[in-house]
C-alpha positions as CSV (number, residue, x, y, z in Angstrom):
1,X,0.0,0.0,0.0
2,X,1.3,3.4,-0.9
3,X,1.6,5.8,2.1
4,X,1.5,9.5,1.5
5,X,1.8,12.1,4.2
6,X,0.7,15.7,4.2
7,X,2.7,18.3,6.1
8,X,0.2,19.6,8.7
9,X,2.0,22.6,10.2
10,X,-0.3,25.2,8.5
11,X,-2.4,25.5,5.4
12,X,-5.0,23.4,3.6
13,X,-3.6,19.9,4.5
14,X,-7.0,18.5,5.3
15,X,-8.2,18.9,1.7
16,X,-5.2,17.0,0.4
17,X,-5.9,14.2,2.8
18,X,-9.5,14.0,1.7
19,X,-8.5,13.8,-2.0
20,X,-5.9,11.1,-1.3
21,X,-8.4,9.1,0.8
22,X,-11.0,9.3,-2.0
23,X,-8.4,7.5,-4.1
24,X,-7.9,4.7,-1.5
25,X,-4.4,5.8,-0.5
26,X,-3.2,5.4,3.1
27,X,-2.5,8.9,4.4
28,X,-1.2,10.6,7.5
29,X,-0.8,14.1,8.9
30,X,2.9,14.9,9.3
31,X,3.5,17.1,12.3
32,X,7.0,16.0,13.4
33,X,10.0,14.8,11.4
34,X,9.6,11.2,12.8
35,X,6.2,11.1,11.0
36,X,8.2,11.0,7.7
37,X,9.4,7.5,8.4
38,X,8.1,5.0,5.9
39,X,6.3,7.4,3.6
40,X,6.4,6.9,-0.1
41,X,5.4,10.6,-0.7
42,X,4.9,13.9,1.1
43,X,2.8,16.9,0.1
44,X,3.6,20.4,1.3
45,X,0.3,22.1,1.0
46,X,-0.8,25.7,0.2
47,X,-0.9,28.1,3.0
48,X,1.5,30.8,4.1
49,X,5.0,30.1,2.9
50,X,6.8,32.1,5.6
51,X,4.9,30.4,8.4
52,X,5.5,26.9,6.8
53,X,9.3,27.6,6.5
54,X,9.6,29.0,10.0
55,X,7.7,26.1,11.6
56,X,9.5,23.6,9.3
57,X,12.9,25.0,10.5
58,X,11.7,25.1,14.2
59,X,10.8,21.3,14.0
60,X,13.8,20.3,11.9
61,X,11.9,19.4,8.7
62,X,14.4,21.0,6.3
63,X,17.1,18.4,6.7
64,X,14.7,15.5,7.6
65,X,12.8,15.9,4.3
66,X,16.2,16.0,2.4
67,X,17.2,12.7,4.0
68,X,13.9,11.1,3.0
69,X,14.3,12.5,-0.6
70,X,17.7,10.8,-0.8
71,X,16.0,7.6,0.3
72,X,13.5,7.8,-2.6
73,X,10.5,9.6,-1.1
74,X,8.5,11.6,-3.6
75,X,7.6,15.2,-2.8
76,X,4.9,17.6,-4.1
77,X,4.6,21.3,-3.2
78,X,1.3,23.1,-4.0
79,X,1.1,26.9,-4.1
80,X,3.0,27.8,-0.9
81,X,4.6,24.4,-1.0
82,X,6.1,25.3,-4.4
83,X,7.7,28.3,-2.8
84,X,9.0,26.3,0.2
85,X,10.7,23.6,-2.0
86,X,12.4,26.0,-4.5
87,X,16.1,26.7,-4.5
88,X,15.6,30.5,-4.7
89,X,12.9,33.1,-4.5
90,X,12.6,36.5,-6.2
91,X,11.9,37.9,-2.7
92,X,14.4,37.9,0.1
93,X,12.2,35.9,2.5
94,X,11.5,33.2,3.4
95,X,14.7,31.1,2.8
96,X,13.3,28.1,0.9
97,X,14.2,24.5,1.6
98,X,16.1,24.2,-1.7
99,X,15.0,20.9,-3.2
100,X,14.3,22.0,-6.8
101,X,16.5,24.0,-9.1
102,X,14.1,26.8,-9.8
103,X,13.5,30.4,-8.8
104,X,9.9,31.1,-7.7
105,X,8.1,34.4,-7.5
106,X,5.6,34.7,-4.7
107,X,2.1,36.2,-5.4
108,X,3.0,36.3,-9.2
109,X,-0.7,36.7,-10.1
110,X,-1.5,39.3,-7.4
111,X,-3.1,39.4,-4.0
112,X,-6.0,37.4,-2.6
113,X,-8.5,39.6,-4.4
114,X,-6.8,38.6,-7.7
115,X,-7.4,34.9,-7.2
116,X,-8.9,33.2,-10.3
117,X,-9.6,29.8,-12.0
118,X,-8.5,28.7,-15.5
119,X,-8.4,25.5,-17.5
120,X,-4.8,24.5,-18.4
121,X,-3.4,21.5,-20.3
122,X,-0.9,19.5,-18.2
123,X,1.7,17.4,-20.0
124,X,1.1,13.6,-19.7
125,X,-2.4,14.0,-18.4
126,X,-5.3,12.5,-20.3
127,X,-8.9,13.7,-20.2
128,X,-8.5,17.3,-21.4
129,X,-7.4,20.5,-19.6
130,X,-7.3,20.7,-15.8
131,X,-9.4,23.3,-14.0
132,X,-6.8,25.1,-12.0
133,X,-7.6,27.3,-8.9
134,X,-5.0,30.1,-8.3
135,X,-5.1,31.8,-4.9
136,X,-2.3,34.3,-4.3
137,X,-0.4,32.0,-6.6
138,X,3.3,31.9,-7.2
139,X,4.9,31.1,-10.6
140,X,8.3,29.8,-11.7
141,X,10.5,32.8,-12.7
142,X,13.4,30.6,-14.0
143,X,14.4,26.9,-13.8
144,X,17.4,24.7,-14.2
145,X,18.0,22.0,-16.9
146,X,16.9,19.2,-14.5
147,X,13.3,20.7,-14.2
148,X,10.6,19.7,-16.7
149,X,7.7,22.1,-17.3
150,X,4.3,20.2,-17.0
151,X,2.0,23.3,-17.5
152,X,2.3,26.9,-18.5
153,X,-0.2,29.6,-17.6
154,X,0.0,31.6,-20.8
155,X,2.3,29.5,-22.9
156,X,5.2,31.2,-21.1
157,X,4.8,31.1,-17.4
158,X,5.4,27.7,-15.7
159,X,2.8,26.8,-13.1
160,X,3.5,23.0,-12.8
161,X,6.9,21.4,-12.9
162,X,8.7,18.1,-12.1
163,X,12.3,17.3,-11.3
164,X,12.8,13.6,-10.8
165,X,10.5,12.5,-8.0
166,X,9.5,16.1,-7.0
167,X,6.5,17.9,-8.4
168,X,5.4,21.5,-7.8
169,X,2.1,23.2,-8.8
170,X,1.3,26.9,-8.4
171,X,-2.4,26.0,-8.2
172,X,-4.6,24.1,-5.7
173,X,-5.7,20.6,-7.1
174,X,-7.1,19.8,-3.6
175,X,-9.8,22.4,-4.1
176,X,-11.4,20.7,-7.0
177,X,-13.2,17.3,-7.5
178,X,-10.7,16.4,-10.2
179,X,-8.2,14.0,-8.7
180,X,-5.9,13.6,-11.8
181,X,-3.0,15.7,-10.4
182,X,-3.2,13.7,-7.1
183,X,-3.2,10.5,-9.3
184,X,0.0,11.7,-11.0
185,X,1.7,12.2,-7.7
186,X,0.6,8.8,-6.4
187,X,2.1,7.2,-9.5
188,X,5.4,9.1,-8.8
189,X,5.4,8.0,-5.2
190,X,4.7,4.3,-6.2
191,X,7.7,4.3,-8.4
192,X,9.8,5.4,-5.4
193,X,11.5,3.6,-2.6
């Protein structure tokens, strides 16, 4: 059985757990580094990136997640999670965990009031475009050669990427009834350890 945890320090972790459980995946809330043990995958959810980074560092998650990635665990960051796992930000805060060779810009599409939804094609996903929910969403400003773009917002701006066993999306798949992005991550996690 595939086991996927959701970092439950802050943000919309509960919605990810509901989506995973609807797909029959064993899930758990990850509140301490010891909860990472035995996971095939970890999701860092949307929320407030500065808070997630501060709490993550307080509890020792930065290095603990890196160790599990080296052991083959898959990782997916959504919205704030995309910010957290980047190597670099266009802002000077917070200091991201640095797992993916990309520079991310926070609030690329504007403030909360500028939130929107749009259908976007995602590479490798059957069934037509995906209905993406963007809430104070980031975007990838630049990326390294090891990072594959899965979806662009306007044909130019990357909003979904993958680097090995790590995925990142600027949008919130957990806020829709369409589980296809979660299914992509489950497949990535199953090919893991």
